[in-house]
N, CA, C and O atoms as a DFTB+ gen file, in Angstrom:
380 C
 N C O
     1  1      17.255      47.841     126.855
     2  2      16.332      47.841     125.882
     3  2      16.895      48.528     124.709
     4  3      17.169      49.717     124.551
     5  1      17.034      47.263     123.721
     6  2      17.794      47.525     122.445
     7  2      17.734      48.667     121.704
     8  3      16.640      49.206     121.871
     9  1      18.597      49.399     120.791
    10  2      18.246      50.266     119.972
    11  2      17.066      50.294     119.112
    12  3      16.973      49.207     118.542
    13  1      16.176      51.053     118.804
    14  2      15.668      50.962     118.339
    15  2      14.198      52.411     118.027
    16  3      13.835      53.114     118.970
    17  1      13.663      52.553     116.774
    18  2      12.746      53.464     116.419
    19  2      11.553      53.582     117.452
    20  3      11.284      52.419     117.752
    21  1      10.875      54.274     118.005
    22  2       9.839      53.951     118.713
    23  2       8.375      53.535     118.000
    24  3       7.981      54.203     117.044
    25  1       7.910      52.868     118.298
    26  2       6.656      52.532     117.565
    27  2       5.269      53.584     118.235
    28  3       4.373      53.261     119.015
    29  1       5.475      54.561     117.744
    30  2       4.564      55.441     118.255
    31  2       2.898      54.952     118.043
    32  3       2.021      55.281     118.842
    33  1       2.693      54.267     117.043
    34  2       1.721      54.329     116.450
    35  2       0.888      52.855     116.675
    36  3      -0.210      52.548     116.211
    37  1       1.786      52.055     117.543
    38  2       1.583      50.488     117.815
    39  2       1.100      50.510     119.641
    40  3       1.954      50.436     120.525
    41  1      -0.276      50.616     119.902
    42  2      -0.905      50.579     121.160
    43  2      -0.551      49.281     122.047
    44  3      -0.701      49.237     123.268
    45  1       0.020      48.066     121.121
    46  2      -0.026      46.692     121.937
    47  2       1.569      47.049     122.433
    48  3       1.943      46.941     123.601
    49  1       2.182      47.367     121.628
    50  2       3.683      47.583     122.007
    51  2       4.058      48.563     123.411
    52  3       4.939      48.375     124.250
    53  1       3.117      49.586     123.327
    54  2       3.158      50.362     124.571
    55  2       2.593      49.854     125.729
    56  3       3.133      49.957     126.831
    57  1       1.297      49.191     125.483
    58  2       0.802      48.150     126.651
    59  2       1.722      47.527     127.270
    60  3       1.911      47.646     128.480
    61  1       2.632      46.536     126.240
    62  2       3.474      45.554     126.874
    63  2       4.595      46.274     127.586
    64  3       5.115      45.684     128.533
    65  1       5.077      47.592     127.218
    66  2       5.879      48.053     127.592
    67  2       5.575      48.667     128.865
    68  3       6.430      48.400     129.709
    69  1       4.514      49.496     129.329
    70  2       3.839      49.771     130.521
    71  2       3.786      48.535     131.546
    72  3       4.142      48.608     132.722
    73  1       3.394      47.637     131.049
    74  2       3.474      46.552     132.102
    75  2       4.874      46.057     132.509
    76  3       5.086      45.836     133.702
    77  1       5.873      45.865     131.568
    78  2       7.170      45.649     131.742
    79  2       7.720      46.656     132.813
    80  3       8.447      46.325     133.750
    81  1       7.244      48.032     132.533
    82  2       7.893      49.009     133.383
    83  2       7.452      48.941     134.809
    84  3       8.248      49.168     135.720
    85  1       5.889      48.558     135.077
    86  2       5.396      48.454     136.405
    87  2       6.003      47.046     136.947
    88  3       6.223      46.957     138.155
    89  1       6.251      46.057     136.183
    90  2       6.662      45.223     137.086
    91  2       8.128      45.031     137.518
    92  3       8.542      44.220     138.347
    93  1       8.880      45.982     136.760
    94  2      10.412      46.062     136.973
    95  2      10.564      47.454     137.742
    96  3      11.664      47.999     137.655
    97  1       9.653      48.023     138.420
    98  2      10.149      49.323     138.935
    99  2       8.880      49.524     139.978
   100  3       7.661      49.423     139.836
   101  1       9.720      49.849     141.067
   102  2       8.880      50.471     142.438
   103  2       9.036      51.931     142.498
   104  3       9.968      52.522     143.043
   105  1       7.772      52.598     141.725
   106  2       7.596      54.126     141.849
   107  2       7.398      54.788     143.120
   108  3       6.706      54.237     143.976
   109  1       8.043      56.138     143.375
   110  2       8.740      56.874     142.433
   111  2      10.314      56.369     141.919
   112  3      10.915      55.889     142.879
   113  1      10.862      56.360     141.068
   114  2      12.111      55.662     140.590
   115  2      12.948      57.115     139.900
   116  3      12.294      58.094     139.539
   117  1      14.274      57.065     139.807
   118  2      15.192      57.765     138.855
   119  2      15.333      56.603     137.730
   120  3      15.858      55.492     137.802
   121  1      14.542      57.395     136.456
   122  2      14.796      56.292     135.282
   123  2      15.751      57.245     134.132
   124  3      15.870      58.440     133.862
   125  1      16.242      56.146     133.728
   126  2      17.772      56.476     133.036
   127  2      17.014      56.320     131.451
   128  3      16.283      55.388     131.114
   129  1      17.320      57.227     130.803
   130  2      16.376      57.697     129.296
   131  2      18.068      58.071     128.302
   132  3      18.966      58.900     128.445
   133  1      17.836      57.101     127.460
   134  2      19.244      57.191     126.460
   135  2      18.537      57.357     125.299
   136  3      17.548      56.677     125.027
   137  1      19.095      58.438     124.420
   138  2      18.573      58.318     122.976
   139  2      20.169      58.767     122.034
   140  3      21.246      59.154     122.487
   141  1      19.768      58.535     120.705
   142  2      20.720      59.010     119.896
   143  2      19.845      59.844     118.976
   144  3      18.683      59.528     118.718
   145  1      20.425      60.876     118.511
   146  2      19.914      61.638     117.446
   147  2      20.759      62.366     116.737
   148  3      21.812      62.862     117.139
   149  1      20.088      62.457     115.206
   150  2      21.090      63.569     114.504
   151  2      21.367      64.929     115.087
   152  3      20.449      65.421     115.743
   153  1      22.298      65.504     114.977
   154  2      22.841      66.901     115.454
   155  2      21.678      67.644     115.434
   156  3      21.227      68.165     116.454
   157  1      21.057      67.748     114.137
   158  2      19.790      68.885     114.092
   159  2      18.775      68.832     114.950
   160  3      18.076      69.833     115.109
   161  1      18.530      67.684     115.629
   162  2      17.585      67.244     116.617
   163  2      17.924      67.542     117.965
   164  3      17.254      67.190     118.936
   165  1      18.974      68.197     118.006
   166  2      19.480      68.466     119.784
   167  2      18.390      69.507     120.524
   168  3      17.997      69.524     121.691
   169  1      18.089      70.288     119.493
   170  2      17.359      71.497     120.154
   171  2      15.928      70.727     120.867
   172  3      15.708      70.659     122.077
   173  1      15.137      70.238     119.882
   174  2      13.834      69.601     120.064
   175  2      13.994      68.537     121.377
   176  3      13.010      68.394     122.103
   177  1      15.303      67.756     121.689
   178  2      15.320      67.212     122.584
   179  2      15.601      67.915     123.467
   180  3      15.024      67.394     124.421
   181  1      16.264      69.031     123.927
   182  2      16.598      69.821     124.802
   183  2      15.263      70.694     125.427
   184  3      15.170      71.035     126.606
   185  1      14.356      70.947     124.468
   186  2      13.217      71.293     124.921
   187  2      12.554      70.453     125.694
   188  3      12.147      70.736     126.821
   189  1      12.384      69.166     125.021
   190  2      11.555      67.720     126.139
   191  2      12.101      68.115     127.602
   192  3      11.339      68.374     128.534
   193  1      13.500      68.133     127.699
   194  2      14.120      67.630     128.884
   195  2      14.397      69.014     129.285
   196  3      15.131      68.799     130.250
   197  1      14.309      70.226     129.198
   198  2      14.451      71.482     129.411
   199  2      14.914      71.428     130.668
   200  3      16.105      71.693     130.829
   201  1      14.104      71.085     131.815
   202  2      14.397      70.857     133.144
   203  2      15.335      70.064     133.903
   204  3      15.417      70.035     135.131
   205  1      16.120      69.348     132.972
   206  2      16.644      68.287     133.647
   207  2      18.118      68.427     132.944
   208  3      18.287      68.921     131.829
   209  1      19.122      67.926     133.759
   210  2      20.477      68.039     133.280
   211  2      20.817      66.923     132.142
   212  3      20.379      65.774     132.196
   213  1      21.481      67.315     131.323
   214  2      21.464      66.269     130.058
   215  2      23.043      66.163     129.694
   216  3      23.745      67.161     129.530
   217  1      23.544      64.741     129.581
   218  2      24.944      64.474     128.967
   219  2      24.950      64.506     127.625
   220  3      23.938      63.958     127.187
   221  1      25.486      64.813     126.994
   222  2      25.793      64.975     125.759
   223  2      26.985      64.779     125.128
   224  3      27.878      65.623     125.209
   225  1      27.152      63.419     124.298
   226  2      28.623      63.103     123.911
   227  2      28.260      63.157     122.344
   228  3      27.277      62.579     121.880
   229  1      29.323      64.050     121.447
   230  2      29.147      63.647     119.826
   231  2      29.720      62.286     119.513
   232  3      30.474      61.714     120.300
   233  1      29.282      61.678     118.130
   234  2      30.015      60.618     117.481
   235  2      31.188      60.978     116.922
   236  3      31.614      62.121     116.750
   237  1      31.647      60.036     116.671
   238  2      33.340      60.208     116.140
   239  2      33.409      61.395     115.053
   240  3      34.208      62.330     115.109
   241  1      32.208      61.153     113.818
   242  2      32.744      62.141     112.792
   243  2      31.488      63.623     113.349
   244  3      31.435      64.621     112.631
   245  1      30.815      63.556     114.331
   246  2      29.973      64.672     114.981
   247  2      29.025      64.922     114.555
   248  3      28.536      66.030     114.776
   249  1      28.202      63.722     113.550
   250  2      27.118      63.962     112.867
   251  2      25.577      63.668     113.982
   252  3      24.498      64.261     114.006
   253  1      26.081      62.550     114.768
   254  2      25.162      62.152     115.797
   255  2      25.671      62.609     117.114
   256  3      26.865      62.834     117.315
   257  1      24.472      62.779     118.261
   258  2      24.621      62.748     119.377
   259  2      24.011      62.024     120.178
   260  3      22.860      61.741     119.846
   261  1      24.554      61.435     121.569
   262  2      24.182      60.585     122.255
   263  2      23.703      61.369     123.754
   264  3      24.505      61.905     124.519
   265  1      22.347      61.303     123.950
   266  2      22.039      62.147     125.063
   267  2      21.614      61.177     126.231
   268  3      20.831      60.246     126.042
   269  1      22.207      61.473     127.495
   270  2      21.640      60.562     128.778
   271  2      21.296      61.272     129.652
   272  3      22.073      62.143     130.046
   273  1      19.896      61.106     130.285
   274  2      19.356      62.083     131.097
   275  2      18.726      60.875     132.238
   276  3      18.090      59.930     131.771
   277  1      18.945      60.975     133.716
   278  2      18.411      60.653     134.804
   279  2      17.455      61.300     135.444
   280  3      17.774      62.055     136.363
   281  1      16.202      61.141     135.109
   282  2      15.182      61.793     135.718
   283  2      14.115      61.035     136.842
   284  3      13.682      59.885     136.765
   285  1      13.873      61.921     137.767
   286  2      13.045      61.309     138.513
   287  2      11.537      61.469     138.012
   288  3      11.063      62.541     137.636
   289  1      10.692      59.978     138.069
   290  2       9.489      59.663     137.257
   291  2       8.766      59.366     138.409
   292  3       9.326      59.169     139.487
   293  1       7.379      59.314     138.234
   294  2       6.421      59.326     139.260
   295  2       5.776      57.714     138.923
   296  3       5.323      56.960     139.784
   297  1       5.856      57.465     137.666
   298  2       4.904      56.093     137.536
   299  2       5.243      55.807     136.024
   300  3       5.981      56.577     135.409
   301  1       4.687      54.674     135.426
   302  2       4.954      54.574     133.883
   303  2       4.385      55.194     133.119
   304  3       5.048      55.355     132.095
   305  1       3.150      55.784     133.095
   306  2       2.665      57.007     132.019
   307  2       3.913      57.975     131.995
   308  3       4.441      58.130     130.895
   309  1       4.336      58.506     132.855
   310  2       5.235      59.298     132.781
   311  2       6.501      58.900     131.879
   312  3       6.827      59.621     130.936
   313  1       7.129      57.853     132.165
   314  2       8.098      57.162     131.220
   315  2       7.321      57.433     129.905
   316  3       7.795      58.221     129.086
   317  1       6.293      56.884     129.708
   318  2       5.839      56.757     128.377
   319  2       5.420      57.900     127.645
   320  3       5.399      57.941     126.415
   321  1       5.126      58.722     128.315
   322  2       4.832      60.325     127.715
   323  2       6.223      60.679     127.571
   324  3       6.381      61.424     126.604
   325  1       7.310      60.403     128.205
   326  2       8.457      61.190     127.709
   327  2       9.209      60.340     126.522
   328  3      10.157      60.965     126.048
   329  1       9.004      59.150     125.991
   330  2       9.600      58.247     125.137
   331  2       8.527      58.911     124.114
   332  3       9.072      59.251     123.064
   333  1       7.152      59.174     124.164
   334  2       6.515      59.685     122.933
   335  2       6.999      60.602     122.701
   336  3       7.464      60.721     121.568
   337  1       7.121      61.651     123.617
   338  2       7.429      63.081     123.239
   339  2       8.713      62.928     122.397
   340  3       8.763      63.680     121.424
   341  1       9.684      62.160     122.569
   342  2      11.199      62.211     122.147
   343  2      10.860      61.421     120.755
   344  3      11.593      61.780     119.833
   345  1       9.824      60.340     120.387
   346  2      10.201      59.699     119.424
   347  2       9.486      60.706     118.541
   348  3       9.547      60.347     117.365
   349  1       8.865      61.786     118.704
   350  2       8.187      62.756     117.523
   351  2       9.615      63.618     116.846
   352  3       9.564      64.126     115.726
   353  1      10.845      63.678     117.714
   354  2      12.028      64.018     117.045
   355  2      12.520      63.292     115.730
   356  3      13.089      62.220     115.935
   357  1      12.388      63.728     114.302
   358  2      13.125      63.332     113.718
   359  2      14.205      62.812     113.841
   360  3      15.079      63.516     114.347
   361  1      14.622      61.176     113.370
   362  2      15.737      60.546     113.418
   363  2      16.226      59.871     114.841
   364  3      17.047      58.969     115.006
   365  1      15.501      60.556     115.754
   366  2      15.750      59.962     116.898
   367  2      15.804      58.384     117.315
   368  3      14.883      57.716     116.847
   369  1      16.602      57.803     117.999
   370  2      16.689      56.546     118.214
   371  2      16.989      56.235     119.851
   372  3      17.998      56.612     120.448
   373  1      15.841      55.434     120.451
   374  2      15.931      55.394     121.942
   375  2      16.770      53.901     122.156
   376  3      16.749      52.879     121.469
   377  1      17.603      54.277     123.566
   378  2      18.461      53.079     123.710
   379  2      17.951      52.441     125.047
   380  3      18.464      51.405     125.472
């Protein structure tokens, strides 16, 4: 998935993404989530992923953070729910 702001209000995009997830995964799986967020958004993403280990790396100037999580998910709806929640964080970019 190329870096992008999540299209929270585009139902067709989410429907296509769900189909892609279901076609390429056998549930449950350990799914890799990666986000870039302004430093100020770290707390919000930590709240979303509070029960999971997060690998955080700062950008060279320290203004942005890269977050990586491996999470066991049961189905594509769970993946989408996580992306939708993360997409509410100001300035977040999904990778």
